[in-house]
N, C-alpha and C positions, 0 to 999 in steps of 0.2 A: 518358218518364209514371212509371215505375216498374214494376214487375213487378205484376202481381195475380196475387194465392191465388183457390182456388174458393171457401174457408175466409169470408172478410174482403175479397171486389169489392168490396161496397157501402163500407166502411170505405177502402179503396183510392182507387178516382176518388173519394169526396171528400177525402182528402188531397190526389191529384196538384191538385186544382182549389184544395186551397190553399194548395198551391206554384207553383201557376201566379199566381196571384192575390198573392202575395207575389212575383211576380217586377214583378208589371203595374207595385204600387202603386211604389218604387225604381224513314182506311177509306172505303169506300162507299157513305157513306150522309152524306147532303146536310144532316143537322140527326144529331148525337149527339154523347156527352159526349169522346169526342175531338177528335173537328173543334170545338168549339167552346171544347176545351182550347186549342187550335192556334190557333184565333182569337185567343184572349186574347194569345199568348206571340208569337206569329211578327210582327208589327207589316207584316204583309199590307195588312190596309186603313188608310185616312187617320183613322179614330174611335180614341177612348182606352176600350178596352173595358176593364173594369178588372174583370167579374163574370161567372163563370158562375153563373143561377141554373140550379133543379134540381131537381124533385119524389122524396121519396122514398114509397115502397112497403113497408107491412108485409108481413110473411113470410105474411098474408091475401091479398096481393096487392091490397088496399084503400092509394088513395094518404094518405099523411096527412098530415094538417090538424094547423101547429102554431097555437100558439090563447098570446097574451100577453092584456096588462093595459096602457094608457098611463093618466098623470091627465091630463085635462083643468081648466083652470082660466078655463072661461069664466065668470067670477062665483062662486059656491059650486065648491070642489075635487071632481070625481065620476071616477070606473074610466071609463073606455072599450075594450070589447073587441076584440081588436085578431083578427080568421082568416086564414090566406093557409095554403096547397098547395106556394107560393114560398119558398124558403130561399136564402140567401148564406150559403157558411160563411166563419165568420172565424176558429176555429180547431179545430185538430185536435188531441189528445194521447192515440198509442194509439185506438182505437175510441171516444175520447168525445170529442164535436165539444159545438161553440159556433155553434149555429146561429141566421142573425137571420130574421126573419119579414121576406120583402119583402111587398109591396103595389103597388096601381096607385090612381094619384089619386082617386081613388072608391073608396075602400081598406070601403067600407061592402059591396062586389060579392064575396065569395065565392062561395056557392052552396054547392050539395053533391057538386061533384066538379073537379078544375081547368081542366076545362073552360068549365066555369062563370064562373070568376074569370079564364080570359085571353081565352075567344072575345072577339075586336072592339076588343080594345084592346094602345094601341100601345104598343112598345117601349122608347120615352122619358117613356112616364107610371109607369113600373115609380121604385119607391120604396125605396129603406130607412125604416125604420121603427125602429130603435135597441131593440128590442124581440129579447130574443135568449132561445133555450132552450137547452138542454142537452140532448143526443140521447147514447142507447149507439148504435153504427153497426152494430151487429151484432141489432137488431131489426131488421133490414129487409132485406130481397131484392130488392130493385131499385131503380134509378135513370132517372129522365130525365130529361137535360140540353135547356135549352133554349140558343137562340144566346146568343151570349157579348152584354152588354150594359154599359153605363158605369150608377151608379147613385153611384158617389163622388162 
């Protein structure tokens, strides 16, 4: 998984996820970033995992909510706000990452915490939005990886 340094540990983990996800495209914890990355690249299961979804935490220890918008064209075109605590890394250069917001089919249920968004949802209902944000990974102090899933 590469070397993890103390100064850029969130950056290093997100970079490792990006590398593992690229490989898929052509520890003692049951749920962890290490385990999710291993499941993504190991081929141990018959599933076609292609994504390690994750949640980021700010330096204040608060979960980071990404916000973007899409244009809905039912009748007159209008903006529709999309919020999510769950991300898929699409690209990392240095510690600058392009993250895609992931939502569940009923993406209106975000709530105030990641648990509000995740509780009682099926992993199969997690989907890509096509809405990407660019973040400086040095602005985060923690990352919580969810189990690997298939969203492509």
